[in-house]
PDB file with one MODEL, atoms N, CA, C and O in Angstrom:
MODEL        1
ATOM      1  N   MET A   1     -60.415  25.040 -10.461  1.00  0.00           N
ATOM      2  CA  MET A   1     -58.967  25.121 -10.546  1.00  0.00           C
ATOM      3  C   MET A   1     -58.507  26.496 -10.048  1.00  0.00           C
ATOM      4  O   MET A   1     -59.130  27.519 -10.331  1.00  0.00           O
ATOM      5  N   THR A   2     -57.400  26.488  -9.300  1.00  0.00           N
ATOM      6  CA  THR A   2     -56.900  27.755  -8.778  1.00  0.00           C
ATOM      7  C   THR A   2     -56.220  28.532  -9.886  1.00  0.00           C
ATOM      8  O   THR A   2     -55.665  27.974 -10.833  1.00  0.00           O
ATOM      9  N   GLU A   3     -56.283  29.789  -9.733  1.00  0.00           N
ATOM     10  CA  GLU A   3     -55.687  30.639 -10.749  1.00  0.00           C
ATOM     11  C   GLU A   3     -54.180  30.753 -10.527  1.00  0.00           C
ATOM     12  O   GLU A   3     -53.726  30.636  -9.388  1.00  0.00           O
ATOM     13  N   PRO A   4     -53.390  30.979 -11.579  1.00  0.00           N
ATOM     14  CA  PRO A   4     -51.942  31.086 -11.457  1.00  0.00           C
ATOM     15  C   PRO A   4     -51.503  32.169 -10.478  1.00  0.00           C
ATOM     16  O   PRO A   4     -50.466  32.033  -9.829  1.00  0.00           O
ATOM     17  N   LYS A   5     -52.281  33.240 -10.366  1.00  0.00           N
ATOM     18  CA  LYS A   5     -51.923  34.311  -9.430  1.00  0.00           C
ATOM     19  C   LYS A   5     -51.915  33.798  -8.003  1.00  0.00           C
ATOM     20  O   LYS A   5     -51.086  34.222  -7.198  1.00  0.00           O
ATOM     21  N   ASP A   6     -52.821  32.896  -7.680  1.00  0.00           N
ATOM     22  CA  ASP A   6     -52.915  32.366  -6.322  1.00  0.00           C
ATOM     23  C   ASP A   6     -51.813  31.356  -6.026  1.00  0.00           C
ATOM     24  O   ASP A   6     -51.539  31.071  -4.860  1.00  0.00           O
ATOM     25  N   MET A   7     -51.185  30.820  -7.044  1.00  0.00           N
ATOM     26  CA  MET A   7     -50.140  29.810  -6.852  1.00  0.00           C
ATOM     27  C   MET A   7     -48.750  30.416  -6.708  1.00  0.00           C
ATOM     28  O   MET A   7     -47.847  29.768  -6.177  1.00  0.00           O
ATOM     29  N   ILE A   8     -48.569  31.622  -7.162  1.00  0.00           N
ATOM     30  CA  ILE A   8     -47.232  32.232  -7.196  1.00  0.00           C
ATOM     31  C   ILE A   8     -46.693  32.473  -5.792  1.00  0.00           C
ATOM     32  O   ILE A   8     -45.560  32.089  -5.503  1.00  0.00           O
ATOM     33  N   VAL A   9     -47.456  33.088  -4.925  1.00  0.00           N
ATOM     34  CA  VAL A   9     -46.970  33.432  -3.585  1.00  0.00           C
ATOM     35  C   VAL A   9     -46.613  32.174  -2.785  1.00  0.00           C
ATOM     36  O   VAL A   9     -45.528  32.130  -2.205  1.00  0.00           O
ATOM     37  N   PRO A  10     -47.472  31.151  -2.725  1.00  0.00           N
ATOM     38  CA  PRO A  10     -47.079  29.944  -1.988  1.00  0.00           C
ATOM     39  C   PRO A  10     -45.845  29.267  -2.588  1.00  0.00           C
ATOM     40  O   PRO A  10     -45.004  28.737  -1.863  1.00  0.00           O
ATOM     41  N   MET A  11     -45.746  29.292  -3.933  1.00  0.00           N
ATOM     42  CA  MET A  11     -44.590  28.684  -4.558  1.00  0.00           C
ATOM     43  C   MET A  11     -43.313  29.453  -4.212  1.00  0.00           C
ATOM     44  O   MET A  11     -42.274  28.838  -3.974  1.00  0.00           O
ATOM     45  N   LEU A  12     -43.371  30.763  -4.181  1.00  0.00           N
ATOM     46  CA  LEU A  12     -42.213  31.567  -3.790  1.00  0.00           C
ATOM     47  C   LEU A  12     -41.841  31.319  -2.335  1.00  0.00           C
ATOM     48  O   LEU A  12     -40.658  31.300  -1.995  1.00  0.00           O
ATOM     49  N   GLU A  13     -42.827  31.131  -1.478  1.00  0.00           N
ATOM     50  CA  GLU A  13     -42.551  30.824  -0.075  1.00  0.00           C
ATOM     51  C   GLU A  13     -41.845  29.478   0.058  1.00  0.00           C
ATOM     52  O   GLU A  13     -40.925  29.333   0.862  1.00  0.00           O
ATOM     53  N   GLU A  14     -42.278  28.494  -0.734  1.00  0.00           N
ATOM     54  CA  GLU A  14     -41.630  27.181  -0.719  1.00  0.00           C
ATOM     55  C   GLU A  14     -40.187  27.282  -1.201  1.00  0.00           C
ATOM     56  O   GLU A  14     -39.284  26.675  -0.624  1.00  0.00           O
ATOM     57  N   ILE A  15     -39.984  28.046  -2.253  1.00  0.00           N
ATOM     58  CA  ILE A  15     -38.629  28.225  -2.790  1.00  0.00           C
ATOM     59  C   ILE A  15     -37.738  28.890  -1.747  1.00  0.00           C
ATOM     60  O   ILE A  15     -36.590  28.491  -1.553  1.00  0.00           O
ATOM     61  N   ARG A  16     -38.275  29.903  -1.080  1.00  0.00           N
ATOM     62  CA  ARG A  16     -37.501  30.602  -0.049  1.00  0.00           C
ATOM     63  C   ARG A  16     -37.131  29.649   1.088  1.00  0.00           C
ATOM     64  O   ARG A  16     -36.003  29.671   1.580  1.00  0.00           O
ATOM     65  N   ALA A  17     -38.087  28.812   1.502  1.00  0.00           N
ATOM     66  CA  ALA A  17     -37.822  27.859   2.579  1.00  0.00           C
ATOM     67  C   ALA A  17     -36.744  26.849   2.157  1.00  0.00           C
ATOM     68  O   ALA A  17     -35.852  26.528   2.943  1.00  0.00           O
ATOM     69  N   GLU A  18     -36.828  26.354   0.926  1.00  0.00           N
ATOM     70  CA  GLU A  18     -35.829  25.412   0.433  1.00  0.00           C
ATOM     71  C   GLU A  18     -34.446  26.066   0.359  1.00  0.00           C
ATOM     72  O   GLU A  18     -33.442  25.449   0.713  1.00  0.00           O
ATOM     73  N   MET A  19     -34.405  27.296  -0.095  1.00  0.00           N
ATOM     74  CA  MET A  19     -33.124  28.004  -0.179  1.00  0.00           C
ATOM     75  C   MET A  19     -32.537  28.226   1.210  1.00  0.00           C
ATOM     76  O   MET A  19     -31.330  28.088   1.409  1.00  0.00           O
ATOM     77  N   THR A  20     -33.387  28.569   2.160  1.00  0.00           N
ATOM     78  CA  THR A  20     -32.918  28.779   3.527  1.00  0.00           C
ATOM     79  C   THR A  20     -32.325  27.492   4.082  1.00  0.00           C
ATOM     80  O   THR A  20     -31.258  27.514   4.695  1.00  0.00           O
ATOM     81  N   ARG A  21     -33.016  26.359   3.868  1.00  0.00           N
ATOM     82  CA  ARG A  21     -32.498  25.072   4.329  1.00  0.00           C
ATOM     83  C   ARG A  21     -31.165  24.751   3.653  1.00  0.00           C
ATOM     84  O   ARG A  21     -30.228  24.290   4.304  1.00  0.00           O
ATOM     85  N   ALA A  22     -31.087  24.993   2.364  1.00  0.00           N
ATOM     86  CA  ALA A  22     -29.852  24.703   1.629  1.00  0.00           C
ATOM     87  C   ALA A  22     -28.697  25.564   2.144  1.00  0.00           C
ATOM     88  O   ALA A  22     -27.583  25.073   2.329  1.00  0.00           O
ATOM     89  N   PHE A  23     -28.970  26.839   2.371  1.00  0.00           N
ATOM     90  CA  PHE A  23     -27.915  27.722   2.883  1.00  0.00           C
ATOM     91  C   PHE A  23     -27.491  27.322   4.297  1.00  0.00           C
ATOM     92  O   PHE A  23     -26.314  27.431   4.644  1.00  0.00           O
ATOM     93  N   ASP A  24     -28.426  26.866   5.104  1.00  0.00           N
ATOM     94  CA  ASP A  24     -28.079  26.391   6.447  1.00  0.00           C
ATOM     95  C   ASP A  24     -27.140  25.186   6.361  1.00  0.00           C
ATOM     96  O   ASP A  24     -26.177  25.088   7.122  1.00  0.00           O
ATOM     97  N   GLU A  25     -27.425  24.275   5.435  1.00  0.00           N
ATOM     98  CA  GLU A  25     -26.553  23.112   5.257  1.00  0.00           C
ATOM     99  C   GLU A  25     -25.168  23.528   4.775  1.00  0.00           C
ATOM    100  O   GLU A  25     -24.159  22.990   5.229  1.00  0.00           O
ATOM    101  N   VAL A  26     -25.126  24.472   3.870  1.00  0.00           N
ATOM    102  CA  VAL A  26     -23.834  24.963   3.380  1.00  0.00           C
ATOM    103  C   VAL A  26     -23.060  25.628   4.513  1.00  0.00           C
ATOM    104  O   VAL A  26     -21.850  25.436   4.636  1.00  0.00           O
ATOM    105  N   ASP A  27     -23.745  26.402   5.334  1.00  0.00           N
ATOM    106  CA  ASP A  27     -23.093  27.039   6.480  1.00  0.00           C
ATOM    107  C   ASP A  27     -22.500  25.997   7.426  1.00  0.00           C
ATOM    108  O   ASP A  27     -21.388  26.166   7.926  1.00  0.00           O
ATOM    109  N   LYS A  28     -23.244  24.925   7.666  1.00  0.00           N
ATOM    110  CA  LYS A  28     -22.730  23.857   8.535  1.00  0.00           C
ATOM    111  C   LYS A  28     -21.482  23.226   7.943  1.00  0.00           C
ATOM    112  O   LYS A  28     -20.516  22.954   8.655  1.00  0.00           O
ATOM    113  N   ARG A  29     -21.506  22.995   6.636  1.00  0.00           N
ATOM    114  CA  ARG A  29     -20.342  22.402   5.990  1.00  0.00           C
ATOM    115  C   ARG A  29     -19.144  23.342   6.057  1.00  0.00           C
ATOM    116  O   ARG A  29     -18.018  22.898   6.281  1.00  0.00           O
ATOM    117  N   PHE A  30     -19.378  24.623   5.865  1.00  0.00           N
ATOM    118  CA  PHE A  30     -18.286  25.592   5.958  1.00  0.00           C
ATOM    119  C   PHE A  30     -17.734  25.681   7.378  1.00  0.00           C
ATOM    120  O   PHE A  30     -16.537  25.895   7.565  1.00  0.00           O
ATOM    121  N   ASP A  31     -18.592  25.520   8.369  1.00  0.00           N
ATOM    122  CA  ASP A  31     -18.104  25.492   9.753  1.00  0.00           C
ATOM    123  C   ASP A  31     -17.108  24.359   9.941  1.00  0.00           C
ATOM    124  O   ASP A  31     -16.069  24.535  10.577  1.00  0.00           O
ATOM    125  N   GLY A  32     -17.430  23.189   9.382  1.00  0.00           N
ATOM    126  CA  GLY A  32     -16.506  22.059   9.462  1.00  0.00           C
ATOM    127  C   GLY A  32     -15.205  22.335   8.743  1.00  0.00           C
ATOM    128  O   GLY A  32     -14.130  21.997   9.239  1.00  0.00           O
ATOM    129  N   VAL A  33     -15.297  22.942   7.589  1.00  0.00           N
ATOM    130  CA  VAL A  33     -14.093  23.276   6.823  1.00  0.00           C
ATOM    131  C   VAL A  33     -13.257  24.309   7.577  1.00  0.00           C
ATOM    132  O   VAL A  33     -12.031  24.206   7.625  1.00  0.00           O
ATOM    133  N   ASP A  34     -13.913  25.289   8.157  1.00  0.00           N
ATOM    134  CA  ASP A  34     -13.185  26.311   8.926  1.00  0.00           C
ATOM    135  C   ASP A  34     -12.443  25.685  10.107  1.00  0.00           C
ATOM    136  O   ASP A  34     -11.309  26.065  10.398  1.00  0.00           O
ATOM    137  N   LYS A  35     -13.073  24.734  10.781  1.00  0.00           N
ATOM    138  CA  LYS A  35     -12.407  24.060  11.908  1.00  0.00           C
ATOM    139  C   LYS A  35     -11.170  23.313  11.424  1.00  0.00           C
ATOM    140  O   LYS A  35     -10.116  23.363  12.058  1.00  0.00           O
ATOM    141  N   ARG A  36     -11.306  22.621  10.298  1.00  0.00           N
ATOM    142  CA  ARG A  36     -10.165  21.881   9.764  1.00  0.00           C
ATOM    143  C   ARG A  36      -9.047  22.828   9.364  1.00  0.00           C
ATOM    144  O   ARG A  36      -7.878  22.548   9.628  1.00  0.00           O
ATOM    145  N   LEU A  37      -9.387  23.940   8.733  1.00  0.00           N
ATOM    146  CA  LEU A  37      -8.364  24.913   8.335  1.00  0.00           C
ATOM    147  C   LEU A  37      -7.679  25.533   9.545  1.00  0.00           C
ATOM    148  O   LEU A  37      -6.471  25.768   9.518  1.00  0.00           O
ATOM    149  N   ASP A  38      -8.440  25.801  10.608  1.00  0.00           N
ATOM    150  CA  ASP A  38      -7.841  26.330  11.832  1.00  0.00           C
ATOM    151  C   ASP A  38      -6.844  25.336  12.415  1.00  0.00           C
ATOM    152  O   ASP A  38      -5.772  25.720  12.884  1.00  0.00           O
ATOM    153  N   THR A  39      -7.204  24.057  12.382  1.00  0.00           N
ATOM    154  CA  THR A  39      -6.299  23.022  12.870  1.00  0.00           C
ATOM    155  C   THR A  39      -5.020  22.985  12.032  1.00  0.00           C
ATOM    156  O   THR A  39      -3.917  22.888  12.570  1.00  0.00           O
ATOM    157  N   ILE A  40      -5.179  23.061  10.734  1.00  0.00           N
ATOM    158  CA  ILE A  40      -4.017  23.051   9.845  1.00  0.00           C
ATOM    159  C   ILE A  40      -3.150  24.278  10.088  1.00  0.00           C
ATOM    160  O   ILE A  40      -1.924  24.176  10.118  1.00  0.00           O
ATOM    161  N   ASP A  41      -3.780  25.442  10.264  1.00  0.00           N
ATOM    162  CA  ASP A  41      -3.016  26.663  10.544  1.00  0.00           C
ATOM    163  C   ASP A  41      -2.229  26.528  11.843  1.00  0.00           C
ATOM    164  O   ASP A  41      -1.072  26.939  11.920  1.00  0.00           O
ATOM    165  N   GLY A  42      -2.863  25.949  12.865  1.00  0.00           N
ATOM    166  CA  GLY A  42      -2.176  25.748  14.142  1.00  0.00           C
ATOM    167  C   GLY A  42      -0.972  24.840  13.999  1.00  0.00           C
ATOM    168  O   GLY A  42       0.091  25.104  14.562  1.00  0.00           O
ATOM    169  N   ARG A  43      -1.149  23.761  13.237  1.00  0.00           N
ATOM    170  CA  ARG A  43      -0.026  22.844  13.020  1.00  0.00           C
ATOM    171  C   ARG A  43       1.087  23.517  12.231  1.00  0.00           C
ATOM    172  O   ARG A  43       2.268  23.314  12.511  1.00  0.00           O
ATOM    173  N   GLN A  44       0.704  24.315  11.249  1.00  0.00           N
ATOM    174  CA  GLN A  44       1.708  25.000  10.441  1.00  0.00           C
ATOM    175  C   GLN A  44       2.500  25.991  11.284  1.00  0.00           C
ATOM    176  O   GLN A  44       3.714  26.112  11.123  1.00  0.00           O
ATOM    177  N   LYS A  45       1.818  26.699  12.182  1.00  0.00           N
ATOM    178  CA  LYS A  45       2.523  27.628  13.070  1.00  0.00           C
ATOM    179  C   LYS A  45       3.486  26.880  13.975  1.00  0.00           C
ATOM    180  O   LYS A  45       4.614  27.324  14.188  1.00  0.00           O
ATOM    181  N   SER A  46       3.044  25.735  14.515  1.00  0.00           N
ATOM    182  CA  SER A  46       3.916  24.934  15.368  1.00  0.00           C
ATOM    183  C   SER A  46       5.141  24.466  14.596  1.00  0.00           C
ATOM    184  O   SER A  46       6.262  24.504  15.103  1.00  0.00           O
ATOM    185  N   PHE A  47       4.913  24.021  13.357  1.00  0.00           N
ATOM    186  CA  PHE A  47       6.014  23.556  12.522  1.00  0.00           C
ATOM    187  C   PHE A  47       6.986  24.694  12.238  1.00  0.00           C
ATOM    188  O   PHE A  47       8.200  24.506  12.318  1.00  0.00           O
ATOM    189  N   ASN A  48       6.461  25.878  11.905  1.00  0.00           N
ATOM    190  CA  ASN A  48       7.322  27.034  11.641  1.00  0.00           C
ATOM    191  C   ASN A  48       8.115  27.415  12.882  1.00  0.00           C
ATOM    192  O   ASN A  48       9.295  27.756  12.790  1.00  0.00           O
ATOM    193  N   ASN A  49       7.465  27.357  14.051  1.00  0.00           N
ATOM    194  CA  ASN A  49       8.179  27.665  15.292  1.00  0.00           C
ATOM    195  C   ASN A  49       9.294  26.654  15.538  1.00  0.00           C
ATOM    196  O   ASN A  49      10.385  27.019  15.976  1.00  0.00           O
ATOM    197  N   ALA A  50       9.015  25.383  15.254  1.00  0.00           N
ATOM    198  CA  ALA A  50      10.046  24.361  15.433  1.00  0.00           C
ATOM    199  C   ALA A  50      11.214  24.604  14.483  1.00  0.00           C
ATOM    200  O   ALA A  50      12.373  24.455  14.873  1.00  0.00           O
ATOM    201  N   LEU A  51      10.919  24.974  13.245  1.00  0.00           N
ATOM    202  CA  LEU A  51      11.999  25.257  12.299  1.00  0.00           C
ATOM    203  C   LEU A  51      12.830  26.456  12.741  1.00  0.00           C
ATOM    204  O   LEU A  51      14.055  26.452  12.625  1.00  0.00           O
ATOM    205  N   THR A  52      12.155  27.475  13.244  1.00  0.00           N
ATOM    206  CA  THR A  52      12.874  28.657  13.727  1.00  0.00           C
ATOM    207  C   THR A  52      13.774  28.290  14.901  1.00  0.00           C
ATOM    208  O   THR A  52      14.926  28.719  14.974  1.00  0.00           O
ATOM    209  N   ALA A  53      13.237  27.494  15.813  1.00  0.00           N
ATOM    210  CA  ALA A  53      14.037  27.085  16.975  1.00  0.00           C
ATOM    211  C   ALA A  53      15.228  26.244  16.530  1.00  0.00           C
ATOM    212  O   ALA A  53      16.326  26.392  17.065  1.00  0.00           O
ATOM    213  N   ASP A  54      15.017  25.361  15.551  1.00  0.00           N
ATOM    214  CA  ASP A  54      16.093  24.528  15.046  1.00  0.00           C
ATOM    215  C   ASP A  54      17.173  25.387  14.395  1.00  0.00           C
ATOM    216  O   ASP A  54      18.365  25.141  14.580  1.00  0.00           O
ATOM    217  N   THR A  55      16.757  26.382  13.643  1.00  0.00           N
ATOM    218  CA  THR A  55      17.711  27.285  13.004  1.00  0.00           C
ATOM    219  C   THR A  55      18.508  28.059  14.053  1.00  0.00           C
ATOM    220  O   THR A  55      19.721  28.228  13.931  1.00  0.00           O
ATOM    221  N   MET A  56      17.809  28.520  15.076  1.00  0.00           N
ATOM    222  CA  MET A  56      18.499  29.273  16.132  1.00  0.00           C
ATOM    223  C   MET A  56      19.501  28.388  16.859  1.00  0.00           C
ATOM    224  O   MET A  56      20.619  28.816  17.147  1.00  0.00           O
ATOM    225  N   MET A  57      19.101  27.151  17.156  1.00  0.00           N
ATOM    226  CA  MET A  57      20.024  26.238  17.838  1.00  0.00           C
ATOM    227  C   MET A  57      21.244  25.974  16.953  1.00  0.00           C
ATOM    228  O   MET A  57      22.369  25.902  17.446  1.00  0.00           O
ATOM    229  N   GLY A  58      21.018  25.832  15.660  1.00  0.00           N
ATOM    230  CA  GLY A  58      22.126  25.627  14.737  1.00  0.00           C
ATOM    231  C   GLY A  58      23.080  26.804  14.751  1.00  0.00           C
ATOM    232  O   GLY A  58      24.299  26.636  14.728  1.00  0.00           O
ATOM    233  N   ARG A  59      22.513  27.988  14.790  1.00  0.00           N
ATOM    234  CA  ARG A  59      23.362  29.190  14.829  1.00  0.00           C
ATOM    235  C   ARG A  59      24.163  29.250  16.133  1.00  0.00           C
ATOM    236  O   ARG A  59      25.343  29.600  16.128  1.00  0.00           O
ATOM    237  N   PHE A  60      23.515  28.906  17.242  1.00  0.00           N
ATOM    238  CA  PHE A  60      24.232  28.928  18.526  1.00  0.00           C
ATOM    239  C   PHE A  60      25.370  27.917  18.522  1.00  0.00           C
ATOM    240  O   PHE A  60      26.483  28.225  18.948  1.00  0.00           O
ATOM    241  N   VAL A  61      25.091  26.717  18.043  1.00  0.00           N
ATOM    242  CA  VAL A  61      26.117  25.676  18.008  1.00  0.00           C
ATOM    243  C   VAL A  61      27.246  26.078  17.076  1.00  0.00           C
ATOM    244  O   VAL A  61      28.420  25.954  17.424  1.00  0.00           O
ATOM    245  N   THR A  62      26.893  26.557  15.895  1.00  0.00           N
ATOM    246  CA  THR A  62      27.905  26.972  14.927  1.00  0.00           C
ATOM    247  C   THR A  62      28.717  28.132  15.481  1.00  0.00           C
ATOM    248  O   THR A  62      29.942  28.155  15.356  1.00  0.00           O
ATOM    249  N   GLY A  63      28.043  29.084  16.085  1.00  0.00           N
ATOM    250  CA  GLY A  63      28.742  30.222  16.669  1.00  0.00           C
ATOM    251  C   GLY A  63      29.692  29.789  17.761  1.00  0.00           C
ATOM    252  O   GLY A  63      30.794  30.326  17.873  1.00  0.00           O
ATOM    253  N   ASP A  64      29.282  28.827  18.566  1.00  0.00           N
ATOM    254  CA  ASP A  64      30.124  28.327  19.647  1.00  0.00           C
ATOM    255  C   ASP A  64      31.376  27.669  19.063  1.00  0.00           C
ATOM    256  O   ASP A  64      32.479  27.897  19.560  1.00  0.00           O
ATOM    257  N   PHE A  65      31.217  26.858  18.016  1.00  0.00           N
ATOM    258  CA  PHE A  65      32.373  26.218  17.402  1.00  0.00           C
ATOM    259  C   PHE A  65      33.295  27.243  16.764  1.00  0.00           C
ATOM    260  O   PHE A  65      34.517  27.121  16.850  1.00  0.00           O
ATOM    261  N   GLU A  66      32.719  28.254  16.125  1.00  0.00           N
ATOM    262  CA  GLU A  66      33.538  29.282  15.496  1.00  0.00           C
ATOM    263  C   GLU A  66      34.363  30.018  16.537  1.00  0.00           C
ATOM    264  O   GLU A  66      35.525  30.343  16.292  1.00  0.00           O
ATOM    265  N   GLU A  67      33.771  30.286  17.704  1.00  0.00           N
ATOM    266  CA  GLU A  67      34.525  30.947  18.774  1.00  0.00           C
ATOM    267  C   GLU A  67      35.642  30.043  19.264  1.00  0.00           C
ATOM    268  O   GLU A  67      36.756  30.511  19.497  1.00  0.00           O
ATOM    269  N   ARG A  68      35.365  28.758  19.424  1.00  0.00           N
ATOM    270  CA  ARG A  68      36.398  27.822  19.887  1.00  0.00           C
ATOM    271  C   ARG A  68      37.528  27.723  18.870  1.00  0.00           C
ATOM    272  O   ARG A  68      38.702  27.714  19.239  1.00  0.00           O
ATOM    273  N   ILE A  69      37.170  27.649  17.584  1.00  0.00           N
ATOM    274  CA  ILE A  69      38.195  27.567  16.550  1.00  0.00           C
ATOM    275  C   ILE A  69      39.038  28.839  16.557  1.00  0.00           C
ATOM    276  O   ILE A  69      40.260  28.776  16.419  1.00  0.00           O
ATOM    277  N   GLY A  70      38.396  29.986  16.716  1.00  0.00           N
ATOM    278  CA  GLY A  70      39.133  31.249  16.789  1.00  0.00           C
ATOM    279  C   GLY A  70      40.102  31.263  17.959  1.00  0.00           C
ATOM    280  O   GLY A  70      41.237  31.721  17.826  1.00  0.00           O
ATOM    281  N   GLU A  71      39.656  30.762  19.101  1.00  0.00           N
ATOM    282  CA  GLU A  71      40.536  30.710  20.274  1.00  0.00           C
ATOM    283  C   GLU A  71      41.704  29.759  20.032  1.00  0.00           C
ATOM    284  O   GLU A  71      42.844  30.061  20.387  1.00  0.00           O
ATOM    285  N   LEU A  72      41.416  28.611  19.430  1.00  0.00           N
ATOM    286  CA  LEU A  72      42.488  27.661  19.136  1.00  0.00           C
ATOM    287  C   LEU A  72      43.486  28.253  18.142  1.00  0.00           C
ATOM    288  O   LEU A  72      44.692  28.054  18.289  1.00  0.00           O
ATOM    289  N   GLU A  73      43.009  28.967  17.148  1.00  0.00           N
ATOM    290  CA  GLU A  73      43.917  29.596  16.182  1.00  0.00           C
ATOM    291  C   GLU A  73      44.816  30.608  16.875  1.00  0.00           C
ATOM    292  O   GLU A  73      46.004  30.701  16.564  1.00  0.00           O
ATOM    293  N   LYS A  74      44.253  31.372  17.821  1.00  0.00           N
ATOM    294  CA  LYS A  74      45.064  32.350  18.564  1.00  0.00           C
ATOM    295  C   LYS A  74      46.132  31.648  19.388  1.00  0.00           C
ATOM    296  O   LYS A  74      47.276  32.099  19.450  1.00  0.00           O
ATOM    297  N   LYS A  75      45.753  30.545  20.019  1.00  0.00           N
ATOM    298  CA  LYS A  75      46.722  29.796  20.827  1.00  0.00           C
ATOM    299  C   LYS A  75      47.845  29.227  19.958  1.00  0.00           C
ATOM    300  O   LYS A  75      49.013  29.246  20.345  1.00  0.00           O
ATOM    301  N   VAL A  76      47.477  28.722  18.780  1.00  0.00           N
ATOM    302  CA  VAL A  76      48.493  28.176  17.871  1.00  0.00           C
ATOM    303  C   VAL A  76      49.432  29.287  17.421  1.00  0.00           C
ATOM    304  O   VAL A  76      50.645  29.083  17.363  1.00  0.00           O
ATOM    305  N   GLU A  77      48.890  30.454  17.104  1.00  0.00           N
ATOM    306  CA  GLU A  77      49.731  31.589  16.692  1.00  0.00           C
ATOM    307  C   GLU A  77      50.675  31.983  17.831  1.00  0.00           C
ATOM    308  O   GLU A  77      51.842  32.292  17.593  1.00  0.00           O
ATOM    309  N   GLN A  78      50.172  31.970  19.055  1.00  0.00           N
ATOM    310  CA  GLN A  78      51.033  32.314  20.200  1.00  0.00           C
ATOM    311  C   GLN A  78      52.130  31.272  20.369  1.00  0.00           C
ATOM    312  O   GLN A  78      53.272  31.613  20.674  1.00  0.00           O
ATOM    313  N   LEU A  79      51.790  30.017  20.173  1.00  0.00           N
ATOM    314  CA  LEU A  79      52.794  28.968  20.304  1.00  0.00           C
ATOM    315  C   LEU A  79      53.867  29.104  19.220  1.00  0.00           C
ATOM    316  O   LEU A  79      55.058  28.929  19.480  1.00  0.00           O
ATOM    317  N   ILE A  80      53.420  29.418  18.003  1.00  0.00           N
ATOM    318  CA  ILE A  80      54.365  29.564  16.898  1.00  0.00           C
ATOM    319  C   ILE A  80      55.269  30.773  17.129  1.00  0.00           C
ATOM    320  O   ILE A  80      56.476  30.700  16.897  1.00  0.00           O
ATOM    321  N   LYS A  81      54.697  31.870  17.580  1.00  0.00           N
ATOM    322  CA  LYS A  81      55.486  33.078  17.832  1.00  0.00           C
ATOM    323  C   LYS A  81      56.416  32.877  19.025  1.00  0.00           C
ATOM    324  O   LYS A  81      57.522  33.417  19.067  1.00  0.00           O
ATOM    325  N   GLY A  82      55.949  32.095  19.987  1.00  0.00           N
ATOM    326  CA  GLY A  82      56.758  31.863  21.187  1.00  0.00           C
ATOM    327  C   GLY A  82      57.959  30.975  20.904  1.00  0.00           C
ATOM    328  O   GLY A  82      58.958  31.071  21.616  1.00  0.00           O
ATOM    329  N   ASN A  83      57.902  30.120  19.898  1.00  0.00           N
ATOM    330  CA  ASN A  83      59.014  29.229  19.606  1.00  0.00           C
ATOM    331  C   ASN A  83      59.945  29.822  18.647  1.00  0.00           C
ATOM    332  O   ASN A  83      60.944  29.199  18.289  1.00  0.00           O
TER     333      ASN A  83
ENDMDL
END
């Protein structure tokens, strides 16, 4: 029968090999998760850009109407003063 001292080193080598394999599998899984998160981040940035553009367009449209209303108010005041 082999002595316990002779069994320790091979057993530690086996444990190290198993741990290395397990960590490699975990790394692969994290790579997949990282890819998915990158995709989600890209979509979120696109969505935020779309919201910003929508807000800007709203401001331009609102600003344009406010200018038109201001011009119409001036014209009405001129008409009232002229009569």
